[in-house]
N, C-alpha and C positions, 0 to 999 in steps of 0.2 A: 748908576750909569746915566749919562745925559744923552737923550735922543734928540737928533736934529729934527726940525719941523718936517722935512721931506721923508725921513725914515719913518716917523710916526704916522704919516699919511699912508705910506705904502703898507705898513702893518695892519692898519684899519681896513684897507681895501682887501687884503688877503683874507682877513677874518670874515668879511661880508661874503666873499666868494665861497668860502668853505661852508658857511651856514646855508647859503642858497643851494649848494650841491647836495647837502644832507637833506634838505627839504624836498628837492625834486625827486630824490631816490626813495623817499618814504611812500608806503602804500596809500596813505590818505591823500597825498599830493597826486599820485597817479590816478586814483579813483576820481578825484575832483576834475582831472583833465580829460577823462574818458567821456564817451557819449552819455548823455543823461538817460536814466531809465525811462522807457516809454510807458504810455498808459497800458493797462492790462498786463503788467509785468510785476515781478517781485525779485528781491535779491536771492541769489542762489543759496541753497541750504548749506553748501560747502564751497570753498574757494571764492574767488572774486567774481564780479559781474552780476548779471541778472538773467532771469529766464521768464518765459511767458506763462501766464496763468493757465489753468486747465481750461480747455476749450478754445485755446488760441495757438497759433503757429508763428514762429519767428520769420520775418521777411525783412532782411537787412537790419535796420535799427528800429523796427516796429513790430508790434504783435497784432496779427490780423485774426479775426474770428474765423473758426472752422465752420463752414456751412454744411450742416448735416441734411442730406436730401430726404425727401419723404420716404417712408418705409425703411428707414435706417436708424441706427443708434450710434452715439458717440462712444469711441473706445477709450478715450482718456489716456491714450498712450503717446509717448514722445516721438514715436516713429510712425511711418505709414501715413495714410491720408487722414487719419483721425476718426474714421467711421466705418461701419460694416452694415451690410444689408440684413434686415430681419429674416428669420426663418420663413422660407416660402417665397423669398424674393431673390433675384439674381442681379448682380452688378453689371451695368452696361456703360462702357466708355469712361469708367472711373468718375461718373458724374450722377448716375441715377440708379434706382433700384426698381426693376420691373417684376411683377408677379410671375412665378413659374406656373405656366398653364399645363395642368395635368390632363391628358386625354382620357376618354372613357376606356376602362380596362387597364388603367395605370395607377401608380401611386407615387407620392413624393418620397424620395429616399432620405436617409438619416442626415445627409449634408444640408438638406433644406434648399438646395440649389439645383437639383436635377430630379428626373423622374425615371421610373422603370415600369415595365409592363408586369401585370399580375401573371401568376401561373395560368397557363391555358391561353395566353396571348403572346404575340410576337411583335417586336418593334419594327415598323416600316415607316421610314421618314419621321413624321411628327405625330403618328397615331399608333394605336395598339390594335392589331387585327386578331380576332379570335382564331385559334388553331383548330382546323377541321381534322378530327381524328377518325380515320377510316375504321371499318369493321375489323375485328381481331387485332386491334392495336391499342396502345395506351400512351399517355403523355410522358415525355422524357423528363427526367429530373435534371438533365444536363443544361447548363446555361448556354452552352455553345453546341453547334452541331444540329442534328435532327431534332425537330420539335416533338416527334412521336416515334415509337418503336413498335415493331410487330411482336405479338405474343409468341410464346414458345410453340413451335410447330408450324410457324408461318414465316415467310420471308417477303422482303419488300419487292414489289413489282410495280414500277411507276409510282402512282399515288395510292396504291392499295397494298393489302397484305394477303398473299395467296398461300394455301396450304403446301407444306413441303412434302413431296412424294418420297416416302421412305420405303425402299424396296424390302422384300421379304428377307428375314434373317438379318435385319439391321435395326439400329436405334438412333434417336436424335442425340447428337453429342454436345449441343449448346455452344459450338464454336462461333466466334464472331465473324469469321471469314473462312473461305474455302468450303470444302464439302460439309454440309450440315448434318450428315449422318455417318455412322461407323458400322462396319459389319460386326456381327456378334463373333464371339470366340469360336474358332473352328471354321470360319469363313473368311474369304478374302475378296476385295473389290475388283471387279472386272466389268467394264462396259456398263457402269451405273447399276450393276447388280452385285449380289453377294453369292459367290460360288463356294461350295463346300471344299475344304482342304482334304485331299485324298492322301493319307499317310501310307507310304509303301511299307513293305516288309523290312524288318530290321531298321526301322526309323521311329521317331517320336514327334509329336506335334510341337511346333515352335511358334509362339505368337509374336515374334519380332515383326516390326513394321515393314521389313524388306525380306526378300528371299521367297522360296516356294511355300513356306508355312510349315516345314518339317526339317528335321536334321537326322542324319544317320547316327545309329548307335556307335559306341566306341568299338573300333576294330573294323568298321565298315566305311567305305568312301562313296560319295555321291557319284552316280554314273547314269546318264540319261535321265529317266524318271524314277530311278530306284537306288538301292544301296547294295553294293557288292562287297564281299569280304576282302579285306586287305591281306595279301600274301606277303609275309615278311621275308626278305632275302636274308642270307646269313649275315651275322654281325650287324643287325638292324633292330630297331624297336619303334613302337608307336610314339609320336610326338605328343606334346601337351594337349592338343585338341582331341587326340584319339582317332582322328580321321585321316591321318597321313603318317608316313614313317620317315625316320632319319637314321643315319649310320651311328654306330657306337663311336665313342671317343677313340681317336687315332685311326679312324677309317674315314674314307670319303666316298661320296656317291659317284658312280661311273657306269653309265649304260644300264641303269636299273639294278646295279649291284653295289655292294660296299667293299671297297678294296683298301688294303693296308697302305697307310701313308708311307712314302719313301723316306 
């Protein structure tokens, strides 16, 4: 085939354009056209580009040194500010580390950035005040609430512990609230005293927390302060409690009697 001079020139131009396109698309060309690697940087261990050396942080196309303040240490992490305060120092305004001042009666906690008061002291603002334990009391083990508690047999009255007045025939119950004493079996509470339960004839003692303290025997019903015998009408029987009556099946109650259902 015989090429004309113009056709030959066009083919050479197309070849040059193709070679240029391949070169521009190659990684080496792209890397050569990107920003040059700054000082205190190194090529990435994977992928293209670069990363700052340890102890430096990227700022645009530069690597600036991390300034570690006094009483701090470099973390060598790629995130965060690049430093942390030493144990016993607290960060202030993301720029400095100030010593944690522990008051008398306190101790530095495990975080190294805060303090707590020792047992027997309570935190008030920035100091630890010694807890004054009154007579007949002891230090509380609770981190919250009262700093001291009264011993058994005593109750709080202001800033002191006073003896609990337990009436005759009663005992301390150890309750955290309400009446601190309970009447002994056979007695019931009345007007801050313990009165003996008087069990009437045909009854037995009942230690339920309510009621008169006694119940009637089976076949007897409570009446006034005693127990009276239940007189069963015809076609009736004692109910499950034994202290009332009910009509037999197919009978109904009417005016104290059991009448046949219609």
